[in-house]
C-alpha positions as CSV (number, residue, x, y, z in Angstrom):
1,M,266.8,40.8,-115.6
2,I,266.5,37.1,-114.9
3,V,266.9,37.6,-111.1
4,L,264.1,40.1,-111.0
5,Y,262.1,37.5,-112.6
6,S,262.9,35.0,-110.5
7,I,262.0,37.0,-107.5
8,V,258.6,38.2,-109.0
9,Q,258.0,34.4,-110.1
10,A,258.7,33.2,-106.2
11,I,256.5,35.9,-104.9
12,S,253.9,35.0,-107.2
13,C,254.0,31.3,-106.5
14,M,253.8,32.5,-102.7
15,A,251.0,34.8,-103.0
16,I,248.7,31.9,-104.7
17,S,249.4,29.9,-101.6
18,L,248.7,32.0,-99.5
19,G,245.5,32.4,-101.1
20,V,244.7,29.2,-101.6
21,G,245.2,28.4,-98.0
22,A,243.3,31.4,-96.7
23,S,240.3,30.7,-98.5
24,T,240.3,27.0,-97.2
25,F,240.2,27.9,-94.0
26,A,238.0,30.5,-94.2
27,L,235.4,27.9,-95.8
28,I,236.5,25.4,-93.0
29,F,235.4,28.1,-90.2
30,Y,232.1,29.1,-92.3
31,F,231.1,25.6,-92.0
32,M,232.0,25.1,-88.6
33,A,230.1,28.3,-87.7
34,M,227.1,27.0,-90.1
35,R,227.4,24.2,-88.0
36,D,227.4,25.3,-84.6
37,P,225.7,28.8,-84.0
38,K,228.2,29.5,-80.6
39,R,231.7,28.8,-82.5
40,K,229.8,31.9,-84.6
41,E,230.6,34.8,-82.1
42,N,233.9,33.2,-81.1
43,G,234.9,32.7,-84.8
44,R,234.7,36.5,-85.8
45,A,238.2,37.0,-84.8
46,Y,239.4,34.4,-86.9
47,Q,237.5,35.3,-89.8
48,K,238.8,38.9,-89.8
49,V,242.7,37.2,-89.9
50,V,241.9,35.2,-92.7
51,Y,240.2,38.0,-94.7
52,I,242.9,40.5,-94.1
53,V,245.3,37.6,-95.4
54,L,243.0,36.8,-98.6
55,R,243.3,40.5,-99.7
56,I,247.2,40.7,-98.8
57,A,247.3,37.5,-101.2
58,M,245.3,38.9,-103.5
59,V,247.3,42.8,-103.7
60,L,250.1,40.3,-104.0
61,I,248.8,38.0,-107.0
62,L,247.5,41.5,-108.8
63,L,251.5,43.1,-108.6
64,T,253.1,40.2,-109.6
65,E,251.0,39.8,-112.5
66,I,251.2,43.4,-114.0
67,A,255.0,43.3,-112.7
68,R,255.4,40.4,-115.5
């Protein structure tokens, strides 16, 4: 049981780190797009990836919190 709890705790920590990192990049890309309108079109692909990572992190956080 302790091993399972440790695994859930490790996944939770990784999911939180992933979410914080992805949200940081989302804000960076947003501010870069607001400063340079040309970059707005080029940054859409990056933003899609960042938002997918954010969704995955949120789901993992939710699942690990339910598992506790």
